[in-house]
N, CA, C and O of each residue as an XYZ file, in Angstrom:
676
protein
N       0.844     -1.160      0.000
C       0.000      0.000      0.000
C       0.896      1.232      0.000
O       1.769      1.376      0.856
N       0.674      2.114     -0.962
C       1.511      3.285     -1.096
C       1.086      4.361     -0.098
O      -0.110      4.585      0.089
N       2.049      5.033      0.548
C       1.768      6.128      1.473
C       1.286      5.682      2.840
O       0.911      6.522      3.659
N       1.285      4.414      3.104
C       0.827      3.932      4.409
C       1.900      4.187      5.454
O       3.086      3.979      5.201
N       1.484      4.633      6.616
C       2.415      4.873      7.718
C       2.687      3.564      8.438
O       1.794      2.722      8.539
N       3.903      3.374      8.943
C       4.179      2.144      9.680
C       3.359      2.122     10.968
O       3.137      3.158     11.596
N       2.927      0.960     11.339
C       2.137      0.810     12.558
C       3.021      1.123     13.760
O       4.110      0.568     13.906
N       2.541      2.016     14.615
C       3.297      2.365     15.811
C       2.972      1.361     16.899
O       1.807      1.130     17.222
N       3.972      0.792     17.435
C       3.798     -0.143     18.535
C       4.906      0.107     19.536
O       5.872      0.815     19.249
N       4.761     -0.473     20.700
C       5.787     -0.320     21.721
C       7.109     -0.880     21.230
O       8.165     -0.301     21.487
N       7.059     -2.003     20.525
C       8.282     -2.591     19.983
C       8.963     -1.677     18.990
O      10.189     -1.567     18.982
N       8.171     -1.011     18.142
C       8.748     -0.086     17.174
C       9.407      1.091     17.887
O      10.495      1.528     17.513
N       8.717      1.609     18.941
C       9.271      2.751     19.664
C      10.550      2.389     20.412
O      11.494      3.178     20.448
N      10.583      1.201     21.008
C      11.748      0.819     21.799
C      12.919      0.376     20.943
O      14.073      0.633     21.285
N      12.634     -0.278     19.850
C      13.722     -0.848     19.060
C      13.834     -0.221     17.682
O      14.570     -0.720     16.831
N      13.115      0.862     17.456
C      13.165      1.533     16.165
C      14.445      2.334     16.013
O      15.356      2.222     16.832
N      14.514      3.153     14.951
C      15.750      3.884     14.654
C      16.121      4.919     15.711
O      17.288      5.298     15.810
N      15.161      5.383     16.499
C      15.446      6.433     17.482
C      15.261      5.896     18.896
O      14.623      6.536     19.732
N      15.818      4.725     19.158
C      15.568      4.080     20.447
C      16.261      4.765     21.620
O      15.812      4.607     22.755
N      17.333      5.516     21.396
C      18.012      6.204     22.502
C      17.087      7.238     23.137
O      17.014      7.341     24.361
N      16.396      7.987     22.323
C      15.491      9.009     22.839
C      14.364      8.371     23.645
O      13.970      8.886     24.692
N      13.859      7.271     23.161
C      12.777      6.580     23.849
C      13.264      6.012     25.175
O      12.541      6.054     26.170
N      14.472      5.487     25.196
C      15.015      4.956     26.449
C      15.151      6.061     27.491
O      14.831      5.850     28.661
N      15.626      7.242     27.075
C      15.728      8.358     28.011
C      14.346      8.769     28.516
O      14.171      9.082     29.694
N      13.373      8.763     27.617
C      12.021      9.112     28.013
C      11.486      8.121     29.045
O      10.910      8.529     30.054
N      11.670      6.841     28.803
C      11.198      5.826     29.745
C      11.931      5.919     31.080
O      11.326      5.740     32.137
N      13.224      6.196     31.033
C      13.996      6.366     32.267
C      13.451      7.549     33.067
O      13.272      7.459     34.282
N      13.192      8.648     32.377
C      12.637      9.823     33.044
C      11.259      9.515     33.617
O      10.932      9.936     34.727
N      10.469      8.791     32.870
C       9.142      8.417     33.329
C       9.205      7.569     34.597
O       8.363      7.715     35.483
N      10.189      6.693     34.687
C      10.351      5.863     35.877
C      10.865      6.663     37.067
O      10.553      6.336     38.212
N      11.648      7.706     36.811
C      12.247      8.493     37.896
C      11.311      9.547     38.460
O      11.529     10.007     39.581
N      10.292      9.942     37.743
C       9.421     11.017     38.215
C       8.789     10.743     39.575
O       8.791     11.640     40.417
N       8.252      9.558     39.835
C       7.692      9.336     41.178
C       8.738      9.452     42.281
O       8.433      9.918     43.378
N       9.949      9.039     42.002
C      11.013      9.139     43.003
C      11.332     10.595     43.280
O      11.523     10.980     44.433
N      11.391     11.416     42.230
C      11.683     12.831     42.418
C      10.545     13.534     43.148
O      10.787     14.420     43.966
N       9.319     13.149     42.860
C       8.179     13.787     43.513
C       8.124     13.436     44.992
O       7.636     14.233     45.793
N       8.609     12.273     45.367
C       8.550     11.833     46.759
C       9.819     12.172     47.524
O      10.078     11.597     48.581
N      10.603     13.089     47.004
C      11.846     13.449     47.676
C      11.535     14.068     49.030
O      10.751     15.012     49.127
N      12.134     13.548     50.034
C      11.934     14.076     51.379
C      13.020     15.102     51.676
O      14.096     15.081     51.079
N      12.725     15.976     52.585
C      13.694     16.976     52.985
C      14.285     16.557     54.320
O      13.657     15.837     55.096
N      15.506     17.020     54.574
C      16.171     16.554     55.777
C      16.529     17.707     56.699
O      16.465     18.878     56.326
N      16.905     17.339     57.907
C      17.241     18.317     58.933
C      18.346     17.755     59.808
O      18.550     16.543     59.885
N      19.053     18.662     60.465
C      20.096     18.273     61.412
C      19.858     19.015     62.719
O      19.271     20.096     62.746
N      20.326     18.408     63.791
C      20.290     19.053     65.108
C      21.722     19.427     65.461
O      22.619     18.584     65.463
N      21.915     20.695     65.757
C      23.244     21.196     66.112
C      23.203     21.805     67.504
O      22.161     22.274     67.962
N      24.356     21.793     68.172
C      24.533     22.533     69.414
C      25.580     23.590     69.128
O      26.749     23.280     68.901
N      25.145     24.850     69.142
C      26.022     25.979     68.843
C      26.010     26.926     70.036
O      25.066     27.702     70.188
N      27.056     26.883     70.904
C      27.084     27.768     72.062
C      27.169     29.230     71.617
O      27.768     29.480     70.571
N      26.639     30.167     72.299
C      25.804     30.071     73.493
C      24.322     29.881     73.181
O      23.508     29.811     74.102
N      23.956     29.797     71.902
C      22.540     29.664     71.540
C      21.967     28.329     71.990
O      20.803     28.251     72.381
N      22.763     27.299     71.938
C      22.283     25.986     72.365
C      21.839     25.138     71.190
O      22.409     25.208     70.102
N      20.818     24.339     71.426
C      20.345     23.408     70.402
C      19.530     24.126     69.339
O      18.598     24.869     69.647
N      19.895     23.893     68.090
C      19.153     24.452     66.965
C      18.868     23.326     65.972
O      19.591     22.332     65.910
N      17.816     23.503     65.214
C      17.472     22.571     64.139
C      17.590     23.320     62.828
O      16.965     24.364     62.640
N      18.386     22.791     61.931
C      18.557     23.377     60.605
C      17.914     22.416     59.610
O      18.271     21.239     59.543
N      16.960     22.936     58.837
C      16.230     22.114     57.865
C      16.586     22.555     56.456
O      16.711     23.748     56.178
N      16.747     21.592     55.579
C      17.124     21.841     54.190
C      15.980     21.413     53.280
O      15.499     20.283     53.366
N      15.548     22.316     52.412
C      14.434     22.045     51.515
C      14.872     22.267     50.070
O      15.993     22.703     49.805
N      13.975     21.961     49.151
C      14.263     22.170     47.732
C      14.572     23.636     47.453
O      14.157     24.527     48.192
N      15.298     23.861     46.388
C      15.636     25.199     45.905
C      16.459     25.989     46.921
O      16.343     27.212     46.998
N      17.273     25.306     47.688
C      18.196     25.917     48.646
C      17.487     26.768     49.688
O      18.035     27.771     50.146
N      16.294     26.386     50.060
C      15.609     27.023     51.177
C      16.078     26.329     52.447
O      15.970     25.109     52.570
N      16.595     27.103     53.385
C      17.145     26.563     54.629
C      16.494     27.312     55.785
O      16.383     28.538     55.752
N      16.067     26.580     56.797
C      15.481     27.214     57.973
C      16.287     26.837     59.208
O      16.922     25.784     59.261
N      16.246     27.719     60.196
C      16.944     27.485     61.458
C      15.958     27.793     62.588
O      15.352     28.864     62.618
N      15.804     26.845     63.514
C      14.872     27.018     64.625
C      15.581     26.712     65.930
O      16.296     25.717     66.045
N      15.381     27.563     66.895
C      15.851     27.318     68.258
C      14.857     27.981     69.194
O      14.463     29.128     68.982
N      14.455     27.262     70.221
C      13.455     27.794     71.149
C      12.205     28.218     70.393
O      11.647     27.454     69.606
N      11.774     29.460     70.649
C      10.615     30.019     69.948
C      11.026     30.848     68.739
O      10.194     31.554     68.169
N      12.279     30.777     68.340
C      12.791     31.589     67.234
C      12.861     30.761     65.956
O      13.105     29.555     65.987
N      12.641     31.440     64.832
C      12.645     30.764     63.536
C      13.192     31.731     62.494
O      12.710     32.857     62.376
N      14.194     31.295     61.741
C      14.800     32.129     60.711
C      14.855     31.359     59.395
O      14.918     30.130     59.377
N      14.829     32.110     58.294
C      14.846     31.520     56.957
C      16.021     32.082     56.174
O      16.329     33.271     56.257
N      16.675     31.209     55.409
C      17.744     31.617     54.495
C      17.410     31.071     53.117
O      16.798     30.013     52.978
N      17.821     31.808     52.114
C      17.576     31.368     50.746
C      18.883     31.405     49.980
O      19.527     32.449     49.874
N      19.265     30.268     49.452
C      20.473     30.195     48.634
C      21.687     29.756     49.421
O      21.773     29.928     50.637
N      22.630     29.178     48.677
C      23.912     28.745     49.237
C      25.013     29.323     48.373
O      24.883     29.388     47.150
N      26.097     29.743     49.007
C      27.289     30.165     48.272
C      28.353     29.101     48.463
O      28.793     28.846     49.584
N      28.767     28.480     47.365
C      29.808     27.448     47.440
C      31.143     28.075     47.097
O      31.248     28.893     46.182
N      32.170     27.677     47.850
C      33.503     28.236     47.654
C      34.528     27.253     48.188
O      34.190     26.120     48.532
N      35.780     27.685     48.258
C      36.840     26.873     48.860
C      37.855     27.808     49.515
O      38.009     28.964     49.122
N      38.539     27.276     50.521
C      39.541     28.055     51.247
C      40.799     28.190     50.399
O      40.892     27.615     49.314
N      41.764     28.956     50.901
C      43.026     29.138     50.168
C      43.767     27.831     49.960
O      44.471     27.661     48.965
N      43.609     26.900     50.903
C      44.288     25.609     50.740
C      43.371     24.558     50.106
O      43.649     23.363     50.206
N      42.276     24.987     49.454
C      41.463     24.100     48.638
C      40.350     23.353     49.330
O      39.734     22.482     48.715
N      40.061     23.657     50.595
C      38.997     22.949     51.300
C      37.633     23.529     50.889
O      37.412     24.736     50.982
N      36.730     22.661     50.438
C      35.402     23.090     49.984
C      34.511     23.454     51.172
O      34.630     22.873     52.251
N      33.616     24.426     50.960
C      32.610     24.778     51.958
C      31.471     25.525     51.279
O      31.610     26.017     50.159
N      30.338     25.601     51.980
C      29.243     26.453     51.531
C      28.769     27.290     52.704
O      28.941     26.911     53.863
N      28.168     28.436     52.394
C      27.641     29.329     53.425
C      26.241     29.792     53.026
O      25.876     29.789     51.851
N      25.482     30.184     54.021
C      24.182     30.807     53.802
C      23.958     31.827     54.909
O      24.502     31.691     56.005
N      23.161     32.842     54.622
C      22.880     33.892     55.597
C      21.384     33.922     55.877
O      20.570     33.958     54.955
N      21.034     33.905     57.154
C      19.637     33.917     57.570
C      19.125     35.349     57.672
O      19.902     36.303     57.630
N      17.815     35.483     57.805
C      17.183     36.797     57.847
C      17.639     37.673     58.994
O      17.607     38.898     58.871
N      18.062     37.092     60.104
C      18.512     37.888     61.250
C      19.987     38.269     61.160
O      20.512     38.920     62.063
N      20.660     37.873     60.082
C      22.071     38.207     59.906
C      23.027     37.104     60.295
O      24.221     37.208     60.012
N      22.543     36.040     60.941
C      23.404     34.900     61.269
C      23.822     34.192     59.986
O      23.069     34.141     59.014
N      25.030     33.652     60.001
C      25.518     32.885     58.864
C      25.879     31.475     59.286
O      26.375     31.258     60.391
N      25.632     30.520     58.410
C      25.970     29.127     58.671
C      26.937     28.677     57.588
O      26.696     28.887     56.399
N      28.035     28.054     58.008
C      29.024     27.520     57.068
C      29.167     26.029     57.314
O      29.109     25.568     58.454
N      29.355     25.278     56.233
C      29.521     23.828     56.335
C      30.691     23.397     55.470
O      30.805     23.782     54.307
N      31.564     22.585     56.071
C      32.718     22.019     55.382
C      32.450     20.527     55.169
O      32.565     19.748     56.115
N      32.093     20.109     53.942
C      31.711     18.708     53.723
C      32.847     17.714     53.933
O      32.589     16.573     54.317
N      34.090     18.108     53.694
C      35.200     17.164     53.861
C      35.394     16.759     55.319
O      35.725     15.610     55.608
N      35.188     17.702     56.236
C      35.332     17.404     57.665
C      33.979     17.249     58.361
O      33.926     16.920     59.546
N      32.891     17.483     57.633
C      31.526     17.438     58.159
C      31.368     18.331     59.389
O      30.774     17.927     60.388
N      31.902     19.539     59.306
C      31.879     20.487     60.417
C      31.020     21.697     60.059
O      31.143     22.265     58.974
N      30.144     22.080     60.998
C      29.309     23.272     60.852
C      29.859     24.380     61.737
O      30.368     24.128     62.829
N      29.746     25.618     61.246
C      30.128     26.805     62.011
C      28.998     27.817     61.897
O      28.413     27.999     60.829
N      28.700     28.474     63.017
C      27.684     29.514     63.032
C      28.369     30.851     63.259
O      29.163     31.006     64.187
N      28.055     31.813     62.403
C      28.542     33.180     62.555
C      27.361     34.005     63.054
O      26.405     34.244     62.317
N      27.436     34.436     64.309
C      26.353     35.247     64.847
C      26.364     36.610     64.176
O      27.421     37.112     63.793
N      25.190     37.209     64.034
C      25.064     38.510     63.384
C      25.979     39.526     64.051
O      25.980     39.655     65.275
N      26.747     40.235     63.262
C      27.652     41.259     63.768
C      28.991     40.737     64.241
O      29.826     41.532     64.670
N      29.236     39.434     64.182
C      30.496     38.852     64.638
C      31.218     38.194     63.464
O      30.596     37.557     62.614
N      32.538     38.358     63.433
C      33.345     37.715     62.397
C      33.953     36.406     62.871
O      34.590     35.696     62.093
N      33.758     36.083     64.151
C      34.335     34.861     64.715
C      33.377     33.686     64.554
O      32.234     33.763     65.004
N      33.816     32.610     63.926
C      32.933     31.446     63.793
C      32.822     30.674     65.102
O      33.794     30.547     65.847
N      31.641     30.168     65.366
C      31.407     29.316     66.529
C      31.236     27.891     66.012
O      30.295     27.618     65.267
N      32.139     26.969     66.400
C      31.974     25.586     65.938
C      30.745     24.946     66.582
O      30.490     25.116     67.775
N      30.005     24.223     65.784
C      28.796     23.544     66.253
C      29.025     22.038     66.215
O      29.722     21.523     65.341
N      28.430     21.348     67.168
C      28.510     19.887     67.162
C      27.173     19.333     66.685
O      26.108     19.798     67.092
N      27.251     18.340     65.824
C      26.038     17.735     65.274
C      25.546     16.645     66.217
O      26.300     15.757     66.616
N      24.257     16.733     66.565
C      23.674     15.761     67.489
C      22.706     14.815     66.813
O      21.998     14.071     67.493
N      22.657     14.823     65.518
C      21.783     13.899     64.805
C      21.171     14.538     63.584
O      21.201     15.755     63.399
N      20.619     13.683     62.766
C      19.927     14.158     61.575
C      18.717     13.274     61.348
O      18.648     12.153     61.854
N      17.783     13.776     60.599
C      16.597     12.997     60.280
C      16.010     13.494     58.974
O      16.341     14.576     58.490
N      15.137     12.685     58.423
C      14.454     13.008     57.177
C      12.990     13.245     57.502
O      12.359     12.443     58.191
N      12.454     14.347     57.005
C      11.036     14.618     57.207
C      10.221     13.591     56.428
O      10.559     13.263     55.290
N       9.164     13.090     57.025
C       8.343     12.115     56.288
C       7.610     12.800     55.135
O       7.197     13.955     55.242
N       7.461     12.084     54.060
C       6.709     12.595     52.920
C       5.243     12.297     53.167
O       4.860     11.148     53.391
N       4.432     13.333     53.124
C       2.998     13.136     53.330
C       2.254     13.640     52.103
O       2.733     14.515     51.382
N       1.110     13.089     51.885
C       0.221     13.566     50.839
C      -1.047     14.041     51.527
O      -1.798     13.232     52.070
N      -1.292     15.349     51.511
C      -2.489     15.844     52.180
C      -3.741     15.326     51.474
O      -3.711     15.050     50.275
N      -4.832     15.196     52.214
C      -6.061     14.706     51.584
C      -6.551     15.697     50.536
O      -6.404     16.911     50.684
N      -7.122     15.163     49.497
C      -7.607     16.002     48.410
C      -8.932     16.635     48.815
O      -9.813     15.968     49.355
N      -9.057     17.901     48.553
C     -10.296     18.622     48.842
C     -11.053     18.778     47.533
O     -10.555     19.380     46.581
N     -12.239     18.240     47.498
C     -13.059     18.372     46.304
C     -14.361     19.041     46.688
O     -15.054     18.611     47.609
N     -14.671     20.067     45.987
C     -15.926     20.765     46.191
C     -16.663     20.712     44.859
O     -16.593     21.645     44.060
N     -17.361     19.621     44.635
C     -18.022     19.410     43.352
C     -19.281     20.257     43.256
O     -19.743     20.824     44.246
N     -19.820     20.331     42.067
C     -21.042     21.085     41.835
C     -22.195     20.503     42.645
O     -23.019     21.246     43.177
N     -22.255     19.179     42.739
C     -23.324     18.536     43.514
C     -23.234     18.936     44.986
O     -24.260     19.188     45.619
N     -22.011     18.996     45.542
C     -21.843     19.403     46.941
C     -22.312     20.837     47.146
O     -22.971     21.139     48.141
N     -21.978     21.721     46.212
C     -22.384     23.125     46.341
C     -23.900     23.264     46.249
O     -24.494     24.072     46.963
N     -24.530     22.477     45.370
C     -25.985     22.540     45.247
C     -26.656     22.026     46.515
O     -27.655     22.591     46.960
N     -26.110     20.947     47.105
C     -26.658     20.430     48.360
C     -26.544     21.468     49.470
O     -27.475     21.642     50.257
N     -25.408     22.156     49.536
C     -25.219     23.175     50.560
C     -26.194     24.328     50.356
O     -26.727     24.871     51.323
N     -26.431     24.705     49.095
C     -27.362     25.796     48.812
C     -28.780     25.402     49.188
O     -29.518     26.214     49.745
N     -29.176     24.157     48.891
C     -30.516     23.698     49.243
C     -30.678     23.621     50.756
O     -31.733     23.967     51.287
N     -29.648     23.175     51.442
C     -29.714     23.084     52.902
C     -29.861     24.468     53.511
O     -30.626     24.641     54.459
N     -29.149     25.454     52.990
C     -29.255     26.797     53.552
C     -30.597     27.423     53.201
O     -31.116     28.229     53.973
N     -31.183     27.063     52.030
C     -32.506     27.576     51.680
C     -33.576     27.007     52.594
O     -34.508     27.719     52.969
N     -33.460     25.728     52.962
C     -34.470     25.099     53.812
C     -34.381     25.598     55.245
O     -35.349     25.477     55.996
N     -33.269     26.141     55.631
C     -33.097     26.640     56.991
C     -33.613     28.061     57.153
O     -33.680     28.564     58.274
N     -33.981     28.719     56.056
C     -34.407     30.107     56.150
C     -35.831     30.187     56.665
O     -36.619     29.252     56.523
N     -36.135     31.305     57.255
C     -37.464     31.565     57.797
C     -38.368     31.983     56.643
O     -37.975     32.817     55.827
N     -39.578     31.414     56.559
C     -40.496     31.722     55.471
C     -41.337     32.967     55.745
O     -42.168     33.327     54.912
N     -41.150     33.632     56.879
C     -41.942     34.817     57.174
C     -41.520     35.949     56.247
O     -40.349     36.057     55.881
N     -42.480     36.794     55.870
C     -42.149     37.875     54.936
C     -41.216     38.891     55.586
O     -41.276     39.157     56.786
N     -40.374     39.431     54.762
C     -39.438     40.445     55.219
C     -39.993     41.793     54.795
O     -40.302     42.003     53.622
N     -40.116     42.694     55.739
C     -40.629     44.021     55.447
C     -39.475     44.994     55.558
O     -38.851     45.134     56.610
N     -39.210     45.654     54.466
C     -38.156     46.657     54.455
C     -38.799     48.026     54.432
O     -39.722     48.277     53.657
N     -38.316     48.896     55.270
C     -38.836     50.258     55.259
C     -37.797     51.176     54.649
O     -36.596     50.904     54.655
N     -38.298     52.247     54.137
C     -37.441     53.224     53.512
C     -36.636     53.949     54.572
O     -37.157     54.238     55.650
N     -35.364     54.253     54.286
C     -34.590     54.997     55.285
C     -35.265     56.328     55.605
O     -35.727     57.036     54.711
N     -35.312     56.642     56.853
C     -35.885     57.913     57.294
C     -37.360     57.822     57.633
O     -37.938     58.773     58.159
N     -37.976     56.682     57.335
C     -39.389     56.530     57.692
C     -39.508     55.541     58.824
O     -38.666     54.658     58.985
N     -40.541     55.688     59.595
C     -40.772     54.749     60.681
C     -41.887     53.813     60.270
O     -42.857     54.223     59.633
N     -41.745     52.581     60.632
C     -42.789     51.668     60.222
C     -43.104     50.656     61.203
O     -43.977     49.820     60.969
């Protein structure tokens, strides 16, 4: 048959002339649920004189710091290295405090606002926040109509008399 298109099938897509692209697509398709269920993590630090703080790391370099009734937010990380080549990253919180982390030695330092002296922090543990899926809220048309009918049936059937402003009735 002239001009007929080849039948598209899974076998043709996987083993056809452009199978590399299809393999990448399938790999991405398999990885999407894993990426969506990515949990965020947190560490517990003891940084004198502030004491115990919890630093949480979220997507897009959002970092939070909590101690007592205080809560601060930082956005972004600056990655760099020392003169002798040691890697580190830093972030600055809204109150001016800075947090530095050296991955090679796994050491955290807190720079209190207005101070150039780093305070070494000791790590007391880490954990991963559980991934939750909040319940879906559906407000369908049928639900809205039921609510409207219920509110109509609750109304008083007595006539409403409105008087003109300025007149007594």
